[in-house]
py3Dmol code that shows the C-alpha trace and the ligand (Angstrom):
import py3Dmol

protein = """\
ATOM      1  CA  MET A   1      14.467 -35.488   9.920  1.00  0.00           C
ATOM      2  CA  ARG A   2      13.736 -32.820  12.484  1.00  0.00           C
ATOM      3  CA  LYS A   3      16.434 -30.580  11.087  1.00  0.00           C
ATOM      4  CA  LEU A   4      15.107 -31.051   7.588  1.00  0.00           C
ATOM      5  CA  ARG A   5      11.584 -30.055   8.692  1.00  0.00           C
ATOM      6  CA  LEU A   6      12.965 -26.954  10.443  1.00  0.00           C
ATOM      7  CA  ALA A   7      14.956 -26.049   7.312  1.00  0.00           C
ATOM      8  CA  LEU A   8      11.864 -26.422   5.164  1.00  0.00           C
ATOM      9  CA  ILE A   9       9.726 -24.333   7.467  1.00  0.00           C
ATOM     10  CA  THR A  10      12.449 -21.606   7.566  1.00  0.00           C
ATOM     11  CA  MET A  11      12.750 -21.634   3.770  1.00  0.00           C
ATOM     12  CA  LEU A  12       8.987 -21.439   3.324  1.00  0.00           C
ATOM     13  CA  THR A  13       8.821 -18.517   5.763  1.00  0.00           C
ATOM     14  CA  VAL A  14      11.600 -16.650   3.899  1.00  0.00           C
ATOM     15  CA  VAL A  15       9.885 -17.224   0.578  1.00  0.00           C
ATOM     16  CA  LEU A  16       6.542 -15.994   1.909  1.00  0.00           C
ATOM     17  CA  ILE A  17       8.022 -12.824   3.446  1.00  0.00           C
ATOM     18  CA  ALA A  18      10.071 -12.099   0.322  1.00  0.00           C
ATOM     19  CA  GLY A  19       6.960 -12.674  -1.848  1.00  0.00           C
ATOM     20  CA  THR A  20       4.948 -10.213   0.208  1.00  0.00           C
ATOM     21  CA  ALA A  21       7.718  -7.616   0.076  1.00  0.00           C
ATOM     22  CA  LEU A  22       7.972  -8.058  -3.719  1.00  0.00           C
ATOM     23  CA  ALA A  23       4.231  -7.701  -4.116  1.00  0.00           C
ATOM     24  CA  THR A  24       4.343  -4.498  -2.121  1.00  0.00           C
ATOM     25  CA  LEU A  25       7.126  -3.153  -4.319  1.00  0.00           C
ATOM     26  CA  LYS A  26       5.233  -4.075  -7.469  1.00  0.00           C
ATOM     27  CA  TRP A  27       2.192  -2.150  -6.162  1.00  0.00           C
ATOM     28  CA  GLN A  28       4.371   0.807  -5.284  1.00  0.00           C
ATOM     29  CA  LYS A  29       5.878   0.911  -8.776  1.00  0.00           C
ATOM     30  CA  VAL A  30       2.494   0.840 -10.484  1.00  0.00           C
ATOM     31  CA  PHE A  31       1.169   3.519  -8.076  1.00  0.00           C
ATOM     32  CA  ASN A  32       4.226   5.816  -8.561  1.00  0.00           C
ATOM     33  CA  ASP A  33       4.172   5.371 -12.356  1.00  0.00           C
ATOM     34  CA  LEU A  34       0.474   6.215 -12.466  1.00  0.00           C
ATOM     35  CA  TYR A  35       0.264   9.155 -10.044  1.00  0.00           C
ATOM     36  CA  LYS A  36       3.886  10.370  -9.841  1.00  0.00           C
ATOM     37  CA  PRO A  37       3.599  11.655  -6.270  1.00  0.00           C
ATOM     38  CA  ALA A  38       5.958  14.490  -5.335  1.00  0.00           C
ATOM     39  CA  THR A  39       9.147  13.317  -3.695  1.00  0.00           C
ATOM     40  CA  ASP A  40       8.413  15.347  -0.556  1.00  0.00           C
ATOM     41  CA  SER A  41       4.810  14.192  -0.298  1.00  0.00           C
ATOM     42  CA  GLU A  42       3.478  12.125   2.659  1.00  0.00           C
ATOM     43  CA  ILE A  43       2.824   9.339   0.164  1.00  0.00           C
ATOM     44  CA  ARG A  44       6.518   9.057  -0.774  1.00  0.00           C
ATOM     45  CA  LYS A  45       7.633   9.260   2.837  1.00  0.00           C
ATOM     46  CA  ALA A  46       5.057   6.615   3.873  1.00  0.00           C
ATOM     47  CA  LYS A  47       6.361   4.075   1.329  1.00  0.00           C
ATOM     48  CA  CYS A  48       4.702   0.745   2.258  1.00  0.00           C
ATOM     49  CA  ALA A  49       2.437   2.506   4.790  1.00  0.00           C
ATOM     50  CA  LEU A  50       0.522   3.878   1.842  1.00  0.00           C
ATOM     51  CA  CYS A  51      -1.380   0.586   1.908  1.00  0.00           C
ATOM     52  CA  HIS A  52      -0.118  -1.042   5.120  1.00  0.00           C
ATOM     53  CA  LEU A  53      -0.481  -0.298   8.780  1.00  0.00           C
ATOM     54  CA  ASP A  54       3.275   0.113   9.327  1.00  0.00           C
ATOM     55  CA  ASP A  55       6.169   1.344   7.246  1.00  0.00           C
ATOM     56  CA  LYS A  56       7.719  -2.073   6.760  1.00  0.00           C
ATOM     57  CA  GLY A  57       4.874  -3.574   4.760  1.00  0.00           C
ATOM     58  CA  LYS A  58       4.865  -6.707   6.903  1.00  0.00           C
ATOM     59  CA  LYS A  59       1.687  -6.145   8.891  1.00  0.00           C
ATOM     60  CA  SER A  60      -1.866  -6.161   7.722  1.00  0.00           C
ATOM     61  CA  LEU A  61      -3.263  -3.762   5.195  1.00  0.00           C
ATOM     62  CA  ASN A  62      -4.869  -0.418   6.019  1.00  0.00           C
ATOM     63  CA  VAL A  63      -8.310   0.525   4.704  1.00  0.00           C
ATOM     64  CA  TYR A  64      -6.882   1.745   1.337  1.00  0.00           C
ATOM     65  CA  GLY A  65      -4.751  -1.425   0.982  1.00  0.00           C
ATOM     66  CA  LYS A  66      -7.829  -3.548   1.680  1.00  0.00           C
ATOM     67  CA  LEU A  67      -9.685  -1.930  -1.222  1.00  0.00           C
ATOM     68  CA  LEU A  68      -6.893  -3.143  -3.506  1.00  0.00           C
ATOM     69  CA  GLN A  69      -6.283  -6.489  -1.834  1.00  0.00           C
ATOM     70  CA  LYS A  70      -8.133  -8.764  -4.270  1.00  0.00           C
ATOM     71  CA  LYS A  71      -7.281  -6.756  -7.371  1.00  0.00           C
ATOM     72  CA  LYS A  72      -4.559  -7.230  -9.974  1.00  0.00           C
ATOM     73  CA  VAL A  73      -1.353  -5.219  -9.761  1.00  0.00           C
ATOM     74  CA  GLU A  74      -2.182  -2.757 -12.526  1.00  0.00           C
ATOM     75  CA  PRO A  75      -3.144   0.959 -12.891  1.00  0.00           C
ATOM     76  CA  GLY A  76      -6.836   0.091 -13.401  1.00  0.00           C
ATOM     77  CA  SER A  77      -7.002  -1.305  -9.859  1.00  0.00           C
ATOM     78  CA  PHE A  78      -6.078   2.069  -8.399  1.00  0.00           C
ATOM     79  CA  LYS A  79      -8.394   3.883 -10.831  1.00  0.00           C
ATOM     80  CA  ALA A  80     -11.285   1.669  -9.790  1.00  0.00           C
ATOM     81  CA  VAL A  81     -11.114   2.959  -6.228  1.00  0.00           C
ATOM     82  CA  GLU A  82     -10.260   6.622  -6.934  1.00  0.00           C
ATOM     83  CA  LYS A  83     -13.714   7.916  -6.191  1.00  0.00           C
ATOM     84  CA  LEU A  84     -14.047   6.073  -2.863  1.00  0.00           C
ATOM     85  CA  ASP A  85     -13.000   7.574   0.458  1.00  0.00           C
ATOM     86  CA  ALA A  86     -11.222   4.615   2.069  1.00  0.00           C
ATOM     87  CA  ASP A  87     -10.406   6.273   5.386  1.00  0.00           C
ATOM     88  CA  LYS A  88     -13.741   8.172   5.582  1.00  0.00           C
ATOM     89  CA  ASP A  89     -12.079  11.548   6.180  1.00  0.00           C
ATOM     90  CA  GLY A  90     -14.245  13.402   3.587  1.00  0.00           C
ATOM     91  CA  TYR A  91     -11.676  13.362   0.808  1.00  0.00           C
ATOM     92  CA  SER A  92     -11.803  10.819  -2.039  1.00  0.00           C
ATOM     93  CA  ASN A  93      -8.754   8.636  -2.541  1.00  0.00           C
ATOM     94  CA  LEU A  94      -7.926  10.566  -5.740  1.00  0.00           C
ATOM     95  CA  ASP A  95      -8.165  13.959  -3.955  1.00  0.00           C
ATOM     96  CA  GLU A  96      -5.762  12.677  -1.317  1.00  0.00           C
ATOM     97  CA  ILE A  97      -3.348  11.207  -3.860  1.00  0.00           C
ATOM     98  CA  LYS A  98      -3.321  14.542  -5.800  1.00  0.00           C
ATOM     99  CA  ALA A  99      -2.637  16.364  -2.501  1.00  0.00           C
ATOM    100  CA  GLY A 100       0.035  13.800  -1.593  1.00  0.00           C
ATOM    101  CA  THR A 101      -1.767  12.692   1.553  1.00  0.00           C
ATOM    102  CA  LEU A 102      -2.532   9.127   2.625  1.00  0.00           C
ATOM    103  CA  PRO A 103      -5.871   7.723   1.429  1.00  0.00           C
ATOM    104  CA  GLY A 104      -5.690   5.000   4.105  1.00  0.00           C
ATOM    105  CA  ASP A 105      -5.039   7.250   7.125  1.00  0.00           C
ATOM    106  CA  PRO A 106      -7.792   9.601   8.371  1.00  0.00           C
ATOM    107  CA  LYS A 107      -5.144  11.666  10.210  1.00  0.00           C
ATOM    108  CA  SER A 108      -3.521  12.485   6.873  1.00  0.00           C
ATOM    109  CA  LYS A 109      -5.694  14.660   4.676  1.00  0.00           C
ATOM    110  CA  PRO A 110      -5.464  17.634   2.307  1.00  0.00           C
ATOM    111  CA  ALA A 111      -5.282  21.080   3.862  1.00  0.00           C
ATOM    112  CA  LYS A 112      -8.697  22.806   3.665  1.00  0.00           C
ATOM    113  CA  LYS A 113      -9.138  25.226   0.795  1.00  0.00           C
TER     114      LYS A 113
END
"""
ligand_1 = """\
1
CA
Ca -9.895 9.927 2.359
"""
view = py3Dmol.view(width=600, height=400)
view.addModel(protein, "pdb")
view.setStyle({"model": 0}, {"cartoon": {"style": "trace"}})
view.addModel(ligand_1, "xyz")
view.setStyle({"model": 1}, {"stick": {}})
view.zoomTo()
view.show()
């Protein structure tokens, strides 16, 4: 009985982690299809860290990820928050995405013109 419970808890944990990783990959695909960030941009290098606090996508969301948290995985969700400045660094999310910088990290921002 105890082994069964442990097995069930392990399975549930695996399913939850896999589900989270798959969700992150879906978001990434929609984002990349919509904005087509350059392959050498910070956005591409950041991968999951575009929306998460680490590069594995397992930890909690960053400020940009939180804006998208309750939304559907579709292009309109990104578009709906383009004019906002999630990390409050003075550049809108869209300006950062166009520049290839991270809209959820105030240390990453477009070079001044
Ligand atoms: Ca910003």
